C-alpha positions as a Markdown table, in Angstrom:
| # | Residue | x | y | z |
|---|---|---|---|---|
| 1 | Unk | 115.8 | 66.8 | 123.4 |
| 2 | Unk | 115.0 | 63.3 | 125.3 |
| 3 | Unk | 117.1 | 63.2 | 128.5 |
| 4 | Unk | 118.8 | 60.1 | 127.3 |
| 5 | Unk | 120.1 | 61.7 | 124.6 |
| 6 | Unk | 121.5 | 64.9 | 126.2 |
| 7 | Unk | 123.3 | 62.4 | 128.7 |
| 8 | Unk | 124.9 | 60.5 | 126.1 |
| 9 | Unk | 126.0 | 64.0 | 124.2 |
| 10 | Unk | 127.6 | 65.0 | 127.7 |
| 11 | Unk | 129.4 | 61.9 | 128.1 |
| 12 | Unk | 130.5 | 61.7 | 124.3 |
| 13 | Unk | 131.8 | 64.7 | 124.5 |
| 14 | Unk | 133.7 | 63.8 | 127.8 |
| 15 | Unk | 135.1 | 61.0 | 126.1 |
| 16 | Unk | 136.9 | 63.0 | 123.4 |
| 17 | Unk | 134.1 | 62.5 | 120.5 |
| 18 | Unk | 133.2 | 66.3 | 120.5 |
| 19 | Unk | 134.6 | 67.1 | 116.9 |
| 20 | Unk | 132.3 | 63.9 | 115.3 |
| 21 | Unk | 129.2 | 64.9 | 117.1 |
| 22 | Unk | 129.4 | 68.5 | 116.4 |
| 23 | Unk | 130.0 | 67.6 | 112.8 |
| 24 | Unk | 126.7 | 65.3 | 112.9 |
| 25 | Unk | 124.8 | 67.7 | 114.4 |
| 26 | Unk | 125.4 | 69.5 | 111.1 |
| 27 | Unk | 127.0 | 71.8 | 110.6 |
| 28 | Unk | 147.6 | 61.7 | 114.2 |
| 29 | Unk | 151.3 | 59.6 | 114.5 |
| 30 | Unk | 152.5 | 57.6 | 117.4 |
| 31 | Unk | 156.1 | 56.6 | 117.5 |
| 32 | Unk | 156.5 | 52.6 | 116.6 |
| 33 | Unk | 155.2 | 49.7 | 118.7 |
| 34 | Unk | 158.3 | 47.8 | 118.5 |
| 35 | Unk | 156.6 | 45.1 | 120.6 |
| 36 | Unk | 154.0 | 44.6 | 117.8 |
| 37 | Unk | 152.9 | 41.2 | 117.4 |
| 38 | Unk | 152.9 | 39.6 | 113.8 |
| 39 | Unk | 150.8 | 36.5 | 113.0 |
| 40 | Unk | 151.1 | 34.3 | 110.2 |
| 41 | Unk | 147.3 | 33.9 | 109.6 |
| 42 | Unk | 145.6 | 36.2 | 107.6 |
| 43 | Unk | 143.3 | 38.6 | 109.0 |
| 44 | Unk | 140.8 | 38.1 | 106.6 |
| 45 | Unk | 139.1 | 35.3 | 104.0 |
| 46 | Unk | 140.8 | 37.4 | 101.4 |
| 47 | Unk | 144.1 | 36.4 | 99.7 |
| 48 | Unk | 146.9 | 38.5 | 101.8 |
| 49 | Unk | 149.1 | 40.5 | 99.3 |
| 50 | Unk | 152.3 | 41.1 | 101.3 |
| 51 | Unk | 154.0 | 44.5 | 100.5 |
| 52 | Unk | 157.6 | 44.3 | 99.1 |
| 53 | Unk | 160.1 | 44.9 | 101.9 |
| 54 | Unk | 161.7 | 47.9 | 100.1 |
| 55 | Unk | 158.2 | 49.5 | 100.3 |
| 56 | Unk | 158.1 | 53.4 | 101.1 |
| 57 | Unk | 155.2 | 54.9 | 102.9 |
| 58 | Unk | 153.4 | 57.5 | 100.8 |
| 59 | Unk | 154.0 | 61.3 | 101.6 |
| 60 | Unk | 151.3 | 63.1 | 103.3 |
| 61 | Unk | 150.3 | 65.1 | 100.0 |
| 62 | Unk | 150.0 | 61.5 | 98.1 |
| 63 | Unk | 147.8 | 60.4 | 100.7 |
| 64 | Unk | 145.4 | 63.4 | 101.0 |
| 65 | Unk | 144.9 | 62.5 | 97.0 |
| 66 | Unk | 143.9 | 58.9 | 97.7 |
| 67 | Unk | 141.5 | 59.6 | 100.9 |
| 68 | Unk | 137.8 | 59.9 | 100.4 |
| 69 | Unk | 136.5 | 63.2 | 99.4 |
| 70 | Unk | 133.4 | 64.6 | 98.8 |
| 71 | Unk | 133.0 | 63.9 | 95.1 |
| 72 | Unk | 133.5 | 60.1 | 95.7 |
| 73 | Unk | 130.8 | 59.4 | 98.1 |
| 74 | Unk | 127.2 | 60.1 | 97.4 |
| 75 | Unk | 124.7 | 60.2 | 100.7 |
| 76 | Unk | 127.4 | 61.6 | 103.1 |
| 77 | Unk | 129.0 | 65.1 | 104.0 |
| 78 | Unk | 132.7 | 64.7 | 103.9 |
| 79 | Unk | 135.1 | 67.4 | 106.0 |
| 80 | Unk | 138.3 | 67.7 | 106.6 |
| 81 | Unk | 139.2 | 68.1 | 110.0 |
| 82 | Unk | 140.4 | 71.6 | 110.9 |
| 83 | Unk | 143.8 | 72.5 | 112.5 |
| 84 | Unk | 143.8 | 71.3 | 116.1 |
| 85 | Unk | 140.5 | 69.1 | 115.5 |
| 86 | Unk | 142.1 | 65.7 | 115.2 |
| 87 | Unk | 143.6 | 64.2 | 117.7 |
| 88 | Unk | 147.4 | 62.7 | 117.5 |
| 89 | Unk | 148.5 | 59.5 | 118.6 |
| 90 | Unk | 150.9 | 61.2 | 121.6 |
| 91 | Unk | 147.7 | 62.1 | 123.1 |
| 92 | Unk | 146.1 | 58.5 | 122.7 |
| 93 | Unk | 146.5 | 55.9 | 125.7 |
| 94 | Unk | 145.2 | 52.9 | 127.2 |
| 95 | Unk | 145.5 | 51.6 | 130.7 |
| 96 | Unk | 146.2 | 48.1 | 129.1 |
| 97 | Unk | 149.2 | 48.6 | 126.9 |
| 98 | Unk | 148.0 | 45.6 | 124.8 |
| 99 | Unk | 144.8 | 47.5 | 123.8 |
| 100 | Unk | 146.5 | 50.6 | 122.9 |
| 101 | Unk | 146.0 | 49.7 | 119.1 |
| 102 | Unk | 142.4 | 49.6 | 119.3 |
| 103 | Unk | 142.4 | 52.9 | 121.7 |
| 104 | Unk | 144.2 | 54.8 | 118.6 |
| 105 | Unk | 141.9 | 53.3 | 115.7 |
| 106 | Unk | 138.4 | 54.2 | 118.0 |
| 107 | Unk | 140.2 | 57.7 | 118.0 |
| 108 | Unk | 141.0 | 58.1 | 114.6 |
| 109 | Unk | 144.3 | 57.6 | 114.7 |
| 110 | Unk | 146.3 | 55.5 | 112.5 |
| 111 | Unk | 147.9 | 52.8 | 114.5 |
| 112 | Unk | 151.7 | 51.8 | 114.9 |
| 113 | Unk | 154.4 | 53.6 | 112.8 |
| 114 | Unk | 152.7 | 55.3 | 109.9 |
| 115 | Unk | 155.0 | 57.5 | 108.0 |
| 116 | Unk | 151.8 | 59.5 | 107.5 |
| 117 | Unk | 148.3 | 60.1 | 108.1 |
| 118 | Unk | 145.2 | 61.6 | 106.2 |
| 119 | Unk | 142.2 | 62.2 | 107.8 |
| 120 | Unk | 138.3 | 63.1 | 107.1 |
| 121 | Unk | 134.8 | 62.5 | 108.8 |
| 122 | Unk | 131.9 | 61.5 | 106.9 |
| 123 | Unk | 128.6 | 62.1 | 108.1 |
| 124 | Unk | 125.8 | 60.0 | 106.5 |
| 125 | Unk | 122.9 | 62.1 | 105.7 |
| 126 | Unk | 119.4 | 61.0 | 106.6 |
| 127 | Unk | 116.8 | 61.6 | 103.9 |
| 128 | Unk | 114.0 | 63.7 | 105.0 |
| 129 | Unk | 113.8 | 66.8 | 106.8 |
| 130 | Unk | 113.7 | 65.3 | 110.2 |
| 131 | Unk | 116.1 | 66.6 | 112.8 |
| 132 | Unk | 116.3 | 64.4 | 115.2 |
| 133 | Unk | 117.3 | 61.9 | 112.6 |
| 134 | Unk | 120.0 | 64.3 | 111.1 |
| 135 | Unk | 121.4 | 64.6 | 114.9 |
| 136 | Unk | 121.7 | 61.1 | 115.6 |
| 137 | Unk | 123.3 | 60.3 | 111.9 |
| 138 | Unk | 125.7 | 57.8 | 111.6 |
| 139 | Unk | 129.6 | 59.5 | 111.5 |
| 140 | Unk | 132.7 | 57.7 | 110.7 |
| 141 | Unk | 136.0 | 58.7 | 111.7 |
| 142 | Unk | 138.4 | 57.9 | 108.8 |
| 143 | Unk | 142.2 | 57.6 | 109.1 |
| 144 | Unk | 144.6 | 56.7 | 106.1 |
| 145 | Unk | 148.0 | 55.9 | 107.0 |
| 146 | Unk | 151.1 | 54.6 | 105.1 |
| 147 | Unk | 154.0 | 52.9 | 106.2 |
| 148 | Unk | 157.4 | 51.5 | 105.3 |
| 149 | Unk | 158.1 | 47.9 | 104.3 |
| 150 | Unk | 155.7 | 45.9 | 106.2 |
| 151 | Unk | 154.7 | 48.6 | 108.8 |
| 152 | Unk | 150.9 | 47.8 | 107.7 |
| 153 | Unk | 150.8 | 44.2 | 108.2 |
| 154 | Unk | 152.4 | 44.7 | 111.8 |
| 155 | Unk | 149.7 | 47.7 | 112.6 |
| 156 | Unk | 147.4 | 45.0 | 111.5 |
| 157 | Unk | 148.8 | 42.3 | 113.1 |
| 158 | Unk | 148.6 | 44.2 | 116.6 |
| 159 | Unk | 145.1 | 45.2 | 116.0 |
| 160 | Unk | 143.5 | 41.7 | 115.7 |
| 161 | Unk | 145.8 | 40.3 | 118.9 |
| 162 | Unk | 144.1 | 43.6 | 120.6 |
| 163 | Unk | 141.2 | 42.4 | 119.8 |
| 164 | Unk | 141.5 | 38.5 | 120.9 |
| 165 | Unk | 143.0 | 39.9 | 124.1 |
| 166 | Unk | 140.8 | 42.9 | 125.1 |
| 167 | Unk | 137.3 | 41.4 | 124.8 |
| 168 | Unk | 136.6 | 42.2 | 128.3 |
| 169 | Unk | 137.4 | 45.7 | 128.1 |
| 170 | Unk | 140.1 | 48.5 | 128.9 |
| 171 | Unk | 140.3 | 52.5 | 129.2 |
| 172 | Unk | 140.9 | 55.1 | 126.4 |
| 173 | Unk | 142.9 | 58.0 | 127.8 |
| 174 | Unk | 142.7 | 61.2 | 125.5 |
| 175 | Unk | 144.6 | 64.1 | 127.2 |
| 176 | Unk | 143.7 | 62.9 | 130.6 |
| 177 | Unk | 140.4 | 62.1 | 129.9 |
| 178 | Unk | 139.0 | 58.4 | 130.5 |
| 179 | Unk | 136.6 | 56.4 | 128.6 |
| 180 | Unk | 135.3 | 53.1 | 129.7 |
| 181 | Unk | 135.2 | 50.3 | 127.0 |
| 182 | Unk | 133.2 | 47.2 | 128.5 |
| 183 | Unk | 133.1 | 45.1 | 125.3 |
| 184 | Unk | 135.0 | 44.4 | 122.4 |
| 185 | Unk | 133.3 | 41.9 | 119.8 |
| 186 | Unk | 134.4 | 40.4 | 116.5 |
| 187 | Unk | 132.4 | 42.0 | 113.8 |
| 188 | Unk | 132.9 | 41.5 | 109.7 |
| 189 | Unk | 133.8 | 43.7 | 106.8 |
| 190 | Unk | 135.5 | 43.1 | 103.7 |
| 191 | Unk | 138.0 | 45.2 | 101.4 |
| 192 | Unk | 141.3 | 45.4 | 100.6 |
| 193 | Unk | 144.3 | 42.6 | 100.8 |
| 194 | Unk | 143.0 | 42.0 | 104.8 |
| 195 | Unk | 140.2 | 43.0 | 106.7 |
| 196 | Unk | 139.4 | 43.5 | 110.3 |
| 197 | Unk | 136.2 | 44.9 | 112.4 |
| 198 | Unk | 134.5 | 44.9 | 115.8 |
| 199 | Unk | 131.5 | 46.1 | 117.7 |
| 200 | Unk | 133.0 | 48.3 | 120.5 |
| 201 | Unk | 130.7 | 48.9 | 123.5 |
| 202 | Unk | 131.7 | 52.0 | 126.0 |
| 203 | Unk | 130.1 | 52.6 | 129.2 |
| 204 | Unk | 128.4 | 56.5 | 129.0 |
| 205 | Unk | 127.5 | 57.1 | 132.4 |
| 206 | Unk | 126.0 | 53.6 | 132.7 |
| 207 | Unk | 124.5 | 53.4 | 129.7 |
| 208 | Unk | 125.8 | 51.5 | 126.5 |
| 209 | Unk | 127.5 | 53.3 | 123.6 |
| 210 | Unk | 128.5 | 51.5 | 120.3 |
| 211 | Unk | 131.0 | 52.2 | 118.1 |
| 212 | Unk | 131.5 | 50.6 | 114.7 |
| 213 | Unk | 135.3 | 49.5 | 114.2 |
| 214 | Unk | 136.8 | 48.4 | 110.9 |
| 215 | Unk | 140.3 | 48.1 | 109.3 |
| 216 | Unk | 141.5 | 47.0 | 105.9 |
| 217 | Unk | 145.1 | 47.1 | 104.5 |
| 218 | Unk | 146.0 | 47.4 | 100.8 |
| 219 | Unk | 149.5 | 47.1 | 100.2 |
| 220 | Unk | 151.6 | 49.2 | 102.8 |
| 221 | Unk | 148.4 | 51.4 | 103.1 |
| 222 | Unk | 146.2 | 50.7 | 106.4 |
| 223 | Unk | 142.6 | 52.4 | 106.5 |
| 224 | Unk | 140.7 | 52.6 | 110.0 |
| 225 | Unk | 136.6 | 53.3 | 110.0 |
| 226 | Unk | 135.7 | 54.1 | 113.6 |
| 227 | Unk | 131.7 | 54.9 | 113.3 |
| 228 | Unk | 129.7 | 56.2 | 116.3 |
| 229 | Unk | 126.2 | 58.2 | 116.7 |
| 230 | Unk | 125.0 | 60.4 | 119.2 |
| 231 | Unk | 122.2 | 58.2 | 120.3 |
| 232 | Unk | 124.6 | 55.1 | 121.3 |
| 233 | Unk | 123.5 | 53.0 | 118.6 |
| 234 | Unk | 125.2 | 52.4 | 114.8 |
| 235 | Unk | 123.8 | 49.1 | 113.0 |
| 236 | Unk | 126.4 | 47.9 | 110.8 |
| 237 | Unk | 129.6 | 49.2 | 109.3 |
| 238 | Unk | 130.0 | 51.9 | 106.8 |
| 239 | Unk | 130.8 | 49.2 | 104.1 |
| 240 | Unk | 130.1 | 52.2 | 101.3 |
| 241 | Unk | 132.5 | 54.0 | 102.4 |
| 242 | Unk | 135.0 | 51.4 | 103.1 |
| 243 | Unk | 134.1 | 50.2 | 99.8 |
| 244 | Unk | 135.0 | 53.8 | 98.4 |
| 245 | Unk | 138.4 | 54.3 | 99.7 |
| 246 | Unk | 139.0 | 50.7 | 98.8 |
| 247 | Unk | 138.2 | 51.8 | 95.4 |
| 248 | Unk | 140.7 | 55.0 | 95.6 |
| 249 | Unk | 143.6 | 52.8 | 96.9 |
| 250 | Unk | 143.3 | 50.7 | 93.7 |
C-alpha cells in the first residue's frame, strides 16, 4: 500500500473515522441547541413544506423502518452499526460553537434536538476485483433523525448558518481527539422539502482529506449523509443513496 494511503488511514483513524474505514475495507443525540438560528429563506430551490406545529417525532422503531436498508439499494453494502460503534452527540463538539451542527453531521449524528435517530453505513461496491478500488470505496455515514414541531427546520437552519460562518474551518472534537477542518465550501444536492450540501476539507497530517456532506428535510425528519474515502478523495455527493432515502420517506 502506498505510504500516502497508509498515512491517511492512520490520520482518519485518529480523527474518529475508524468505524467507517474498517467497513470500507470489507468486510447519536445531543440536547437541544436553544440558540439555533432560523432563516426565512428556503435552504434549496425546491418549495419548502413546513411541518405542522403539533408534529411529533417518530419513535426509534419507526425510523428503523424508514431508513435505507440493503434491500433498497443496489451497488452498495448497507450496514447497521454495532453497539458502541456509532458516535453519540455528547461525544462530539467543536472549538467554535457556531460550527457544532456541522461537526455533528460530519460524524454521523443528527444535529439539534432530534427525538430519535437511526444510523447506517453505506459502502459503494466497486466493479471488478481490484482490492485497492475496494479499499478506497466511498463510505457514507447516514443519520436519520425525527423532531418535534419545527425542530427539523431549526436544525437545518443551524446547518445553513454554520455552512456560511465556518467556511474558513474549525476543529471537531470527538472523545478528546481533534480533527482539523480547513475549508467548508457550498455544494449541491436535491431531495425532500429542503436540501443543503457542502464539500468539507480536513487536514490529515498536512494533506487534504475531502468529505462530501449533504442533508435534506422531509416534513419533521432530517437525513444527513457524510461521505468519505480512505484515499481522501470523494468526487460527488451520494445522490443515489440520497434519492433512495428520500423515496422511503415519501
